[in-house]
C-alpha positions, -999 to 999 in steps of 0.1 A, spaced: 342 -357 212 324 -365 184 295 -397 185 313 -417 156 348 -418 179 351 -445 212 370 -433 244 389 -460 265 404 -455 302 436 -465 309 448 -478 345 455 -437 355 423 -428 348 434 -410 313 413 -411 282 421 -419 247 406 -427 214 409 -455 204 415 -461 170 394 -480 141 406 -516 135 414 -505 103 439 -481 110 456 -499 135 462 -522 107 473 -497 80 514 -507 75 545 -487 73 554 -497 33 597 -489 28 629 -497 48 625 -500 84 651 -524 94 667 -504 117 641 -482 133 635 -484 166 601 -497 189 590 -460 197 602 -442 156 578 -473 146 554 -458 168 556 -423 157 555 -429 121 527 -451 124 508 -425 144 515 -403 112 482 -422 95 461 -406 126 469 -373 108 448 -352 86 455 -318 64 432 -294 59 414 -291 24 434 -261 15 467 -269 25 494 -294 6 502 -301 43 494 -287 75 531 -275 94 530 -295 123 525 -328 99 559 -315 77 575 -310 118 569 -344 125 580 -356 91 612 -336 95 620 -349 125 620 -386 118 639 -379 89 662 -362 105 666 -388 136 665 -417 110 688 -404 88 664 -415 58 635 -401 35 602 -403 52 570 -394 30 535 -399 27 509 -401 3 473 -375 8 443 -379 -5 419 -352 -18 400 -354 19 433 -351 36 434 -383 48 467 -398 47 468 -430 28 505 -441 30 537 -438 54 568 -444 33 601 -453 49 633 -444 22 670 -445 25 687 -412 25 693 -409 -11 657 -420 -28 620 -433 -13 605 -469 -31 570 -458 -32 545 -493 -31 521 -501 -54 493 -468 -50 464 -496 -68 448 -483 -100 444 -446 -108 413 -426 -99 378 -436 -117 358 -412 -138 370 -384 -158 398 -372 -141 431 -378 -150 450 -373 -117 455 -407 -90 437 -385 -67 469 -384 -37 497 -362 -37 530 -373 -24 549 -355 4 584 -366 16 612 -352 28 648 -347 19 675 -352 45 702 -334 24 679 -302 17 677 -310 -22 650 -301 -44 631 -323 -66 654 -350 -85 644 -365 -113 634 -395 -97 609 -370 -78 597 -364 -117 595 -396 -127 575 -402 -100 551 -375 -103 546 -387 -142 547 -424 -137 522 -424 -109 496 -397 -124 500 -382 -85 483 -348 -81 516 -330 -77 550 -338 -57 565 -319 -22 600 -319 -13 605 -306 18 642 -297 30 655 -313 66 669 -284 83 703 -296 106 682 -290 136 655 -314 119 633 -287 111 613 -280 74 629 -260 59 624 -253 24 599 -272 5 597 -278 -34 565 -286 -55 554 -294 -91 529 -305 -109 521 -320 -142 511 -299 -176 486 -308 -197 493 -304 -240 504 -276 -255 533 -264 -221 559 -283 -244 572 -301 -213 558 -328 -188 563 -306 -157 556 -271 -141 583 -251 -131 588 -258 -95 583 -237 -72 593 -229 -36 577 -226 -3 576 -232 33 554 -248 51 537 -219 73 535 -200 49 520 -212 16 505 -200 -11 485 -225 -29 453 -232 -19 450 -269 -29 411 -277 -35 413 -248 -58 444 -257 -78 437 -298 -82 402 -287 -94 418 -258 -122 442 -277 -132 419 -311 -137 396 -284 -163 428 -276 -177 436 -305 -186 399 -310 -198 400 -281 -223 432 -291 -237 427 -326 -242 429 -329 -282 388 -341 -295 376 -347 -266 343 -337 -272 341 -355 -303 352 -385 -290 328 -388 -259 318 -421 -249 344 -437 -269 375 -455 -262 408 -431 -270 444 -451 -273 476 -443 -285 485 -465 -312 527 -474 -309 552 -492 -336 583 -504 -329 610 -509 -360 639 -527 -358 644 -534 -395 651 -507 -425 626 -518 -448 597 -515 -424 574 -485 -427 561 -470 -399 533 -447 -413 516 -475 -434 517 -499 -408 501 -473 -382 476 -462 -408 468 -504 -408 466 -502 -376 441 -471 -372 417 -483 -394 416 -513 -371 407 -493 -341 381 -474 -361 365 -507 -368 365 -518 -332 350 -481 -322 386 -469 -310 394 -436 -319 431 -434 -325 445 -399 -305 480 -399 -305 508 -421 -327 542 -432 -312 569 -446 -333 605 -457 -320 634 -471 -341 656 -497 -319 687 -523 -329 661 -546 -311 632 -550 -290 634 -544 -253 627 -580 -234 606 -562 -207 587 -531 -225 593 -536 -258 600 -496 -260 626 -477 -241 625 -471 -203 624 -432 -218 597 -436 -245 577 -458 -220 575 -428 -197 565 -406 -222 544 -427 -236 526 -421 -193 525 -385 -200 509 -385 -234 480 -410 -225 471 -389 -199 475 -353 -212 453 -370 -241 425 -387 -215 436 -424 -232 428 -449 -215 440 -478 -243 480 -488 -261 480 -505 -287 511 -521 -298 515 -525 -338 534 -552 -326 529 -586 -312 537 -587 -276 544 -615 -246 527 -620 -217 552 -607 -196 557 -575 -216 519 -569 -216 518 -570 -174 549 -549 -174 540 -526 -198 500 -522 -179 513 -518 -147 543 -496 -155 517 -469 -173 486 -484 -154 461 -480 -183 448 -510 -207 474 -528 -228 467 -547 -255 483 -559 -292 476 -558 -328 467 -598 -324 440 -588 -298 425 -560 -316 419 -582 -341 404 -607 -322 379 -584 -308 373 -570 -342 367 -605 -351 342 -611 -320 319 -583 -327 313 -590 -365 308 -628 -364 274 -637 -363 270 -668 -375 274 -699 -351 301 -711 -368 318 -676 -370 310 -672 -330 327 -710 -326 355 -704 -348 366 -665 -331 358 -684 -293 385 -706 -303 410 -681 -311 401 -664 -286 410 -692 -259 441 -705 -282 455 -666 -278 446 -667 -239 456 -700 -228 494 -691 -222 481 -660 -208 468 -676 -183 497 -684 -163 510 -652 -162 474 -634 -151 481 -608 -127 460 -578 -124 472 -563 -152 459 -592 -174 422 -585 -156 423 -553 -175 421 -575 -208 387 -586 -201 362 -567 -215 357 -537 -236 378 -535 -263 402 -569 -271 380 -591 -245 343 -591 -258 327 -618 -284 313 -656 -272 347 -659 -257 346 -631 -234 332 -654 -204 355 -676 -198 385 -658 -205 387 -657 -167 390 -701 -168 424 -719 -155 441 -733 -181 424 -768 -171 390 -757 -179 403 -739 -211 422 -771 -226 381 -784 -220 365 -761 -232 393 -756 -264 388 -793 -273 349 -786 -267 348 -760 -295 373 -780 -318 349 -812 -318 316 -790 -325 333 -769 -353 345 -805 -367 306 -808 -371 299 -780 -386 327 -788 -411 314 -819 -419 276 -801 -429 294 -778 -448 309 -807 -469 279 -824 -470 261 -793 -487 292 -787 -509 291 -824 -524 252 -809 -530 264 -783 -553 293 -800 -567 267 -830 -576 250 -806 -596 280 -795 -620 277 -761 -607 306 -737 -612 318 -727 -579 334 -683 -584 345 -677 -550 359 -637 -544 388 -631 -523 414 -606 -512 426 -577 -490 405 -566 -463 386 -537 -471 390 -540 -508 355 -542 -520 345 -573 -521 311 -577 -506 301 -547 -524 312 -563 -565 293 -595 -544 260 -579 -540 265 -563 -574 267 -589 -591 242 -610 -572 217 -583 -565 219 -596 -528 226 -570 -495 253 -586 -476 266 -561 -453 294 -543 -472 307 -512 -450 341 -492 -455 357 -511 -422 377 -541 -422 369 -573 -416 327 -561 -425 327 -597 -438 333 -627 -416 308 -655 -424 306 -672 -460 280 -664 -482 268 -682 -515 246 -668 -541 240 -684 -572 242 -663 -607 225 -669 -638 239 -663 -671 222 -664 -705 225 -698 -723 207 -714 -689 241 -710 -673 248 -705 -636 271 -705 -614 275 -703 -576 291 -671 -564 310 -671 -531 320 -641 -507 346 -650 -484 368 -635 -450 390 -608 -462 430 -616 -457 451 -593 -440 488 -592 -435 503 -609 -403 474 -628 -394 478 -637 -364 480 -676 -368 453 -686 -345 426 -667 -365 444 -685 -394 441 -721 -376 405 -711 -374 395 -699 -400 406 -728 -421 382 -747 -421 358 -721 -435 384 -708 -463 381 -748 -473 356 -740 -496 379 -721 -517 397 -757 -527 359 -769 -544 365 -733 -563 364 -737 -599 379 -699 -601 390 -678 -573 382 -636 -581 411 -617 -569 399 -582 -558 423 -558 -556 419 -522 -537 436 -502 -569 429 -464 -547 455 -479 -519 489 -469 -517 497 -507 -500 482 -517 -533 513 -539 -539 522 -554 -501 484 -561 -502 485 -583 -534 518 -600 -521 499 -607 -486 468 -626 -501 493 -645 -526 509 -655 -497 486 -669 -478 468 -685 -512 499 -701 -509 501 -716 -471 464 -728 -484 478 -749 -514 455 -723 -536 482 -707 -561 477 -735 -584 441 -726 -585 427 -705 -619 422 -671 -609 409 -637 -625 425 -603 -606 400 -573 -603 411 -543 -600 380 -530 -576 378 -483 -573 390 -469 -607 370 -441 -599 387 -434 -575 422 -430 -597 429 -411 -630 417 -431 -660 454 -438 -676 463 -450 -647 435 -472 -642 445 -488 -672 479 -486 -673 474 -508 -638 445 -532 -658 469 -541 -683 501 -542 -661 484 -570 -639 464 -583 -669 431 -575 -645 399 -560 -653 388 -530 -640 359 -525 -624 341 -503 -599 320 -523 -577 290 -499 -572 288 -489 -608 275 -523 -622 276 -519 -661 319 -521 -649 312 -557 -646 301 -568 -677 336 -576 -693 341 -588 -658 314 -615 -663 319 -620 -695 356 -631 -686 343 -654 -661 316 -675 -685 346 -676 -711 368 -690 -689 347 -716 -671 331 -727 -700 361 -732 -719 375 -749 -697 348 -773 -696 346 -780 -730 386 -786 -728 382 -812 -702 352 -831 -723 375 -830 -752 
């Protein structure tokens, strides 16, 4: 007897081992309707069995499974962990086994769940498509099916496992053996398989310590350009510190109401996330709360959409008190409708990419408290807005013209601002490097000066909550005497970006405001191309890194402002 085991005597004096309480409470899963009490008892006793570390399943355990399967006419399955302990006992139907929720996959570097599924096939058939789907979807170490003979004994055993990237297929060709003549040392096999997955994971060493993600774009229209859209999504991911390891595109007549993508594509996504060791899936499309939950439950990885990724970037980049309040408000408004649908899948949205920032500790509160917090933040923002309004009135009273820089994110606005004002405002080759409005005075000859303002960059399909949250910041644009629309002339999406900026200006009722177009980064295109584009758009070409190229622009600003002032005086 082991010291840790407890034994009791019955009325006849025979000694029995008493099961630990937690083990006696382990239940049967699946279809137990119609089973005899004795059969249920024998099924429950399977939890006491243990499989040797070097075996897929022991012969005595396999024999018990087949006997029970033969008696009940149903598939019987067990999940076994790496220690050889039975984790689940499952009763199916003659043709199929319905697996219970196995919980989250194993933590750490391993891509596998840490359990294998061994089950019977009443009719002696080999592994089915449903078996292979379960293998991939649940990230099982291995799946095995034991054929039940006509006399209820174990027949051939079929087993297979997943393959890493590069084989051109999801799983290995099924092998056939018997429970008495296994030729697999399971412990050595799973160790070598995980090592091979690690070796074949593209860029695993280069991206160590970074979040690895798969980008997904679903399109239902002809005019949509998935490549350009995913390129921008990848730039957003880079700004958030995420590495995109694969991109998936699906064209559909309409979005799947449950998964957005088709079921087959969902299985492919699951497999790719495992093969590439991706822990995050980013959809370029906005997802409903139900879709996030369904995809998360099906793939067992964290799922966010483009809106949540942008919110994460804003949370990282907001530094001022007002900026943090704006981000928190947007996060709360985004999360509020999702609190009613919160499950374990949604708990994966909190923390890390898509869940950090000033409001992250409040995302788990209930709807009532969320509404209260939204009300308080809005009140605080109104106070900040009044304070900013006072500062604007003070500047306006001094009759100093205001020039505001606007444009698509990462067009080079902050770099141009630094060049003109000789400042050191943060300017990076990342989307949304600037979130907080910055103003500096610029002096012209003849004792003239202006206030130059740098603003947050625009982006296509900016989340509505962010547009609302940052409208207060962008209200300063209404006080501007002139807008400088900075355009990245080297970006192939230049036309779409111009259209996006003008659409947002229209929403803000700023299209009537005087504007000068500035084609930035002319050093990245041929001189004749830059000249033709400047002529076509009636714009000024500059390289924000080269101060002398901004001289014609500054002269035009001075002429435009004081010419209008003279005209107003007349």
